N, C-alpha and C positions, 0 to 999 in steps of 0.2 A: 504494502498501500504505500501510497508517496506520502512521505512526510508533512504539505496539508491535509490532504487527507486527514491523518492519523492527528495531529494535531486541532482540526472542528469537530471530528467526533468527539474527542476527548473532553472539549470544548462542551460539545451538549451533555455529554454523559454528567458529567460537573455538574451543571446548572437543572440537568431533573433530578439526580439523587440530591439536590438537596430541597427537593420539594418532596419527595416522595422514595421507599424504602427502595434500592435495588432488587430484589425480589419482585415486585410490583410494576417491572417492563425490563422490554431488553428492546437492543436496537438493531434490526433484522439487516440494515446494506444500506449503502452510501454508492450511490452510483453515481457520477457525469458522464455529462453528455456534453456532446462537440461543443455546445455554446458557454461550456464552463460550469453550470448550472451541476451543484451539490446536491441530489434527493437523500434527505434522512428520514429514512423511517424506523417509528418508532412505537411498538406492541403495548399497549397499557394497560393492565386491570382495570377494568369496566368500576371496578368502588372506589378509584382512583383518579378516575378519569377527569374530575371538575379540578383536581390539584392540579392538573398542568394545562387544561383545558380555559379555568378562568371565570370567572365570569364577562361574560358576551365576549369568551374570545381574548380577553385581555393580558392572560399571561402569555397563553402560546404566541400572539402576536409581540410579546415584549421577548420572550427567549429568541423569536425567530429577527428580530432587531439586533438583539443584541451579539447575535450568532452569524450574520450579515454582515457587523461591521467588524467585525473580528476575524472573517475570512475577507471581508476587500485590503485587507495587505496582502493576500495572496492574491488579487485581482480574478477572485471570485466571486459565484453567488450560490446562496444556501438555500434551500425550501424543506424543511421540518415538516412531512408529514404523520399526524399521532393517529391510531385506527388502537381498539379496541382488542385484543386479544379475545381468539373463538377458536374452538375446535380444537384439533392440532396443535397450535398455538401455546394449549392451557396444559401443558402433558404438565403431572405430578400436582392440577390443581386437585380440589373438591368441590364434585358439585352439588352444592347445599342444597338444594332444591328435592335433589332424590335422596338426601339424607335426613331430610327434615320431615319425609312424608307421613311418618309412623309416631308422628307429636302427642303426648297426652294432655290434652288440655282442659281435662274435668278439673282440677284446681285456679282456673281460670275464671269461673263463676264465684271463689271467692275474693279475688280485687275489687268490688266494688265500684265500676270504671262509670264515671259520667259523663255527657256530652257536655 
């Protein structure tokens, strides 16, 4: 991998790892097209997607701006695509929906919940 690509990926990793745990995401690719645009794809657990995207996309836009500024010293452009992990990308993850099918809710009647 080129030195500048490695620098850019390490910087993206640094920024994201300071927002969420490393186990909750993975960077899957960093392809560069013929125009010098480096496309970085980040797969994130759905449970922490909001921390990366932010309110109205503010957080991911800020990350993109900071990384683009850093990449400009190499005369490169960067686009960061954040996607939710699905199916095969969730190796080792527990499917909570199927795990909790047989929950005994009889004790919930004692909670006295009001609207």
